[in-house]
C-alpha positions in Angstrom: 0.0 0.0 0.0 2.8 2.4 0.8 4.0 2.2 -2.9 0.6 3.1 -4.1 0.3 6.0 -1.7 3.7 7.3 -2.8 2.6 7.2 -6.4 -0.6 9.0 -5.5 1.4 11.6 -3.7 3.7 12.2 -6.6 0.7 12.9 -8.9 -1.0 15.1 -6.3 2.2 17.2 -5.6 2.8 17.7 -9.3 -0.8 18.8 -9.9 -1.3 20.8 -6.7 2.0 22.6 -6.7 2.0 23.1 -10.5 5.3 21.4 -11.0 5.1 21.6 -14.8 8.6 20.4 -15.6 8.5 17.3 -13.3 7.1 13.9 -14.0 6.2 11.3 -11.3 9.3 9.3 -12.4 11.5 12.3 -11.6 10.5 12.2 -7.9 12.4 9.5 -6.0 10.7 8.4 -2.8 13.7 9.0 -0.5 14.9 12.3 -2.0 14.4 15.4 0.1 11.3 17.4 -0.7 12.9 20.7 0.2 16.2 22.3 -0.6 18.5 20.2 -2.7 15.9 17.5 -3.5 12.7 18.5 -5.1 13.4 22.1 -4.3 10.1 23.0 -2.6 9.8 26.0 -0.2 7.8 27.1 2.8 4.8 28.2 0.6 4.8 24.7 -0.9 4.8 23.2 2.6 1.6 25.2 3.4 0.0 24.0 0.2 0.9 20.4 1.1 -0.6 20.9 4.6 -3.9 22.1 3.0 -3.7 19.2 0.5 -3.2 16.6 3.4 -6.2 18.1 5.2 -8.5 18.0 2.2 -7.4 14.7 0.8 -6.6 12.6 3.9 -8.2 14.4 6.8 -4.8 15.2 8.4 -4.2 18.4 10.2 -0.7 19.7 10.4 0.2 23.0 12.0 3.4 25.1 11.6 4.1 24.6 15.3 4.2 20.8 15.0 7.8 19.8 16.0 7.6 16.7 13.8 7.3 18.7 10.5 10.9 18.3 9.5 10.6 14.5 9.8 7.2 14.4 8.2 8.2 16.4 5.2 11.7 14.9 4.9 10.9 12.8 1.8 7.9 11.3 0.0 8.4 8.1 1.9 8.2 9.8 5.3 5.2 11.8 4.2 3.5 8.6 3.0 4.3 6.8 6.3 2.8 9.7 8.3 -0.4 9.7 6.1 -0.8 5.9 6.5 -0.5 6.2 10.3 -2.8 9.3 10.7 -5.3 9.5 7.8 -9.0 9.8 8.6 -10.2 9.6 5.0 
């Protein structure tokens, strides 16, 4: 199931963040989402948080001290969703 969720997240991120020059195959599950990896920024993090709430019923706040670990890679994001989703 984790592989399917990772693939779903790849598509959602590309569509929601308007990553026009990136295909799902370009996103490796263990690559960092921010900085040197996919190159996302803090605005993207906010958009992902809204996406997670809408799509999976997960609420993440800026004050959550787990954010760095949650958003470290696609795999860590998928693991967090699997453990916490309500939808």
